N, C-alpha and C positions, 0 to 999 in steps of 0.2 A: 504494500500500500504506500509506503514511503517513497518507493521508486516511481509510482504512478503520479504522486503529487510533484515530485521533482521533475518528471518528464513534462508535466503540464506547465511548469514554471521554469523554463530553461534559463531564464535570465538571472536566476539565483535569488530573486525576491520571494516574498510570500505569495502563495497562490491567490490570495485575496486581492492582490494588486491588480490582477486582470479585471476583477469585478469593479474595482474602484475606477480604473481607467475607462471601462465601458460606461459607467455612470457619467463621467465627465463628458464624454462624447454625446450621450443622450441628452444631458442637461444643456449642453451647448446648442444642439439642434432644436431643442424645445424653446430655448431663448430666442433663436431666430424665428421659429414658428410663431412665437407670441407677438411678433411684429405685424403679422398678417392683418388683424383688424385695423390698425392705423394705416397700413398700406392700402387696404380696400377703401377706407374713408378718403384717403388722398386721391385714389384713382376715380372714385365717384365724384369727388369735387372737381377734378380735372375734366372729367366728361361733361359735367354741368357747365363749367366755365367755357369749355370749347363750344358747346351747344349755344350758350347765350351769346358768345362772341360772334359766331357765324351769323346768328339771327340779327345781332346788333349791327354788324357791318352791312348786311343786306337792307335792313329797315331804317337805319339811322345815318351811318357814315356816308354811304353812296348817295342817299337822298340829300344829305347836307351838302355834299360837293356839287350835286346837280343844281340845287337851289341857288347856291352861291354863283355858279357859272351861268345859270339861266336868268336869274333875277337880280341879285345884288351887284355883281361885277358890272353888267351892262348899265344898270341904273347909275352907278357911281361914275363910270366912264362917260355916260351921256351928260352928266351934270357937272363934271369937273371943268374948271376954267381952262381955256386953251392956254397952251404954253407950258410953263414949269409944272403946275399942278396936274395937268392932264398927263404929262410925261411921267411924273412920279407914279400916278395911279396906274397908268398902262404898264409900267415896269413891275409894280407890285402885283397887279392882276396876272401878268404873264408868269411871274415867279410862283404865285400861289397855285395857278393851274398846273404848272409843271410839277409842283410838289404833290398835288392831288394825284397826278398820273404815276409818280414814283411810289406813293403810298399804295395805290391800287395794284401796282406791279408786285410790290412786296406782299400784299395781301393774297394775290392770286397764287403765289408760291406756297403760302402757308395754309390756305383754305382747304385743299384736298385732305391734308393730314388731320386738320381740325374736324372736318366732317366725319372722317373715319373714327377719330377719338370720341366724338360726340355720340357715335353709334356703339361705343363700347369696345372698339378694336384697340389693340396695343400698337402704337405707332411711335416712331421717332419724330419729335418736333425739334426743328433746328433752333436751338436757344439763341444763337447769334442773330438769326433772322427775326425772331420775336423781339429781342431787345432793340434791334435796329428799327423795326416798325414802331415800337412804343416811343423810342427816342425821337424818331423823325416826326411822328405825329404830334408829340408834345411840343417840339420846337415850332412846328407849323402853327399849332393852335396859339402858342404864345405870341408869335409874330402877328397873326390876325388880330388877337385881342389887344395887343399893346400898340400896334401901328396902323393896321388897315382899318379896323372897325372905328376907331376914333376919327380917322380921316374921312371915312364914309359917312359917319354921322354928321360931321361938319359940312361936307358937301351936300348931302341930301337934306340936311336940316335947314339949308338956305331957303327951301321951298317946301312948306308943309305938305303940299299935294304929292311930292315925291315920296315922302315917308308913308303917306296914306296909301298910295298906289302899291308900294312895296309890301306894306303890312297886309293889305287886302289880298294881294297875289299869294303871299305865303299862307295866310289864314285859309283861303279857299282850298289851296292844295292840301293842307293838313286835314281839313274837314273831309275832303274826298278820300284821302288815304285812310283816315279813321273809319269811315263808312265802309270802305272795301274790306278792311281788316275785320270789321264787325260782321260783314256778310260771310266771310270765310270762316269765322269762328262759330257761326250758327250751325 
């Protein structure tokens, strides 16, 4: 019997060492296993964020770009004073439209993966592209908020009917969009 125990434990230690080492491995794997609930929560949250972001880009960001390009930018250009003011506005509008296209190209690269993620598929999302889109849009929004919109308000504010026309156009479009969404939701 002593030979059998010695044979089982050829490293010269106690035969119980094998059981102890086995438990260390089991506990280590169980510790990793215990992370699953948090990982599932994170995956569920990622799926929801992806779904919300895809919807948000379709329903808000692209509509926002379209409204600026169809309503706001032309109104400001049409009412800017000839010369330096018009040149500045034209340069700003051209730059903002170019930024819209760049943002839309970045989004087009990310959207297919986000759609798959929103459906529960495991996908790789390019972190650098996500960060670039977020940074680029943040910079774009800050420029509009700090420079273009105050200038637009100054230019369009010279004539109350310009602001009223712009407001009516935007309001009407939003009402129709809300009605269409309501009909789809029924």
